[in-house]
C-alpha angles and dihedrals in degrees: 000000000000128000125225129193113235108185101306094336121099107208130190106235124196119200110227127186119251128267105271095194103058114138093005097107110057118175117279129196129246091239091072090056093046093050090075096056099082091055097041100049098065090046090050090055091050091052091048089054090049090053092050093047092050091065088082087078113037094202093051088044091058092044091054090049087052091052091050089050093050093046090053097240102102090100088075091061105033097129093050092046094049091050093047094049091047091054097051103032099094095044094046093046089054092049093051096045093046093056124252146176095269115133119240093255093056093043092052094047092050091049093048097046093051091047091048088056092050100259116142095235109180120239090201094096104151096279094302092135091054094053094090126160111202091217091054094095098172092045092051092046093049091048090049090054093045093052091062088071092061123128133205115305098020098127093168090062092043089057091044092053093049092046097046094043092053095044097043089052094049098040103040093106091058094059129089114272093257095047090045090056091048091050094048091050094047094048089055097039116018114204095245090055094045125097103239096236094053092043089054093050089055098042096050089067090049093047090053088064094050113109089213094052119136107232098208090048092049092049091047091052092049095047093045092050092049094046093050090044089061090055090049091051089053089052093051088050090056091049090050089054091049090054094047096044090054091048092225092158091064102026094046102023093155092066128090112261097219107138093134092050090047090050088052090057090051092045088054088052092058125346101174117121093240090069097055095116094048093046088059094045093046092048090053091050097046090045087059091047089053089053089049089051092053091044092056095037103038114016124013126090119231091252094050092046093051090053090049092052091047091051093050091050090053087050096200135108089238088076093060095083091070093057134095112251096257095047088047089060091051097045094045093051092047089055092047093051092046089052087055090050092049093048094050091046090050092050090052093048096247108105092140093085096060098077089053090054091050091050091050091052094049089048089053096053091044089057090046086058092052090054091050090053091052090051095049092044093048088234122158109197125206114268097259093049091048093049093049087064104027095050086064096050094066089091088233096118097060090036094056092042094052091044089057089056088058096046097081132231095337088079104072126172090271088061092057090048089051092049093047090054091064101243122209094261090053092051090050092049091051091049090053093046096045100043095044091049094047094046091062099033107031099118089104111071142262102041133139090266095056093041093052093044092051096044096047098031091235135148120250090253094055091044091055089049089054089049090057088063092046090051094048090050090051091051089051089052090052091049092048094049091050092060120092132273093075131121091224117086116248092237089064095046089053088067089065091046093049092051090051087052091050090052091052092050097045096046107029094098102018142318098314093179099054092033104034095184085086092065104024094105091054092048092048091050091049103043111011112038119054120213112260110246 
């Protein structure tokens, strides 16, 4: 990071790459979206009939549900799917535990689908998961995917993951071309760590090569993806306009121009058409939090930042007069977007969530300030002290809280109280977000990597090895919290899981937010290129 002298102020100045998406999302009309409906609706009814007919055979029923999940169209049939899984869970669990003639592929799919839907499906199934034939490519791949839904203490699945990972890596060249592609994709992006929309975009191309594919279902998945993609393009266009109308490129030129990448995070959080309004609102808010992050990390002086925090705590336009011009732009826009959040929440009869969102935002900037103080003081905290602050600067707390406001009646006031008390799944999400970010961008100190190295007197290589264990434990916590016997609806817990998935995708090969070339192919597949019909 360089420093530049601005008048009498010496500012730290980071050098960020340019926005690679400018001018790629022009406005589109609603008529284009609506034009798909006449073709999609009859296909949707056919698929619904298929789902109903499949209930005659519980195993085939679960396999079809898995296919709908992987093609990205299960959201159309959620009530039916939930009811069907409820009705067959006990009987299928008994069948699996008792021992049966099911092949490994079917057993693994049944286990994974029930776990994905929050059922506590046992992995103690009479050694079935250990009966692995190395030449059973599909069985190994299905078991590999199932093992990613393991929780603490499931040694069978730990062994299964190690075995399948090693053998899929070593045997990939022996498989058929289609299976080899499936294996390569899964090793890089396991299903449980994949945002559903991106997983669907990838799987549709694989399903098209399956000899057993159902043509109406395939066409339905393609048309549905393309129709929803048009809606998402419209949303990105609105976000682009928000950025340009506020003149952030000129007024806040030091900040990363990443509104498409931020929208991608929010789209991973919830992609369904019913959340269109809240995707736009959340993207605006997280865009501002990204600007705040860069302001604290790469531009503002301690005095300017303290005034900004004080103004945000007052939460009134009367405090703007005390601010520097650039922080005035930020604070004013934060207040405007929060007014939009409050107004939409009021219209929907759920204003009680807004104060929790404000508290989460103030907590975020307060922790930003703590990190700035460490930097200016040259202080490297111990790992636990660092994480107590840095886990809260991932932006996930305000993001989750605001998303709950947009989730409808299922998020009552007790949900916001639960979220404010930092539940286990939130802690796990923040560990995943913070460690994955720091692993690929820790060359500026202090970060979790430097703090852990210093405290434990370890090399960077051994520290990163220790972080692998911390990350796997966090994923197990997320999996465990997403299973049933909880007072929090599954649809809300999926927000935490989807943000963990987004973190994995953005940081698995590098810092895909700061350096968007790491994720540009995914973004293009999601929002730019339609699927050929």
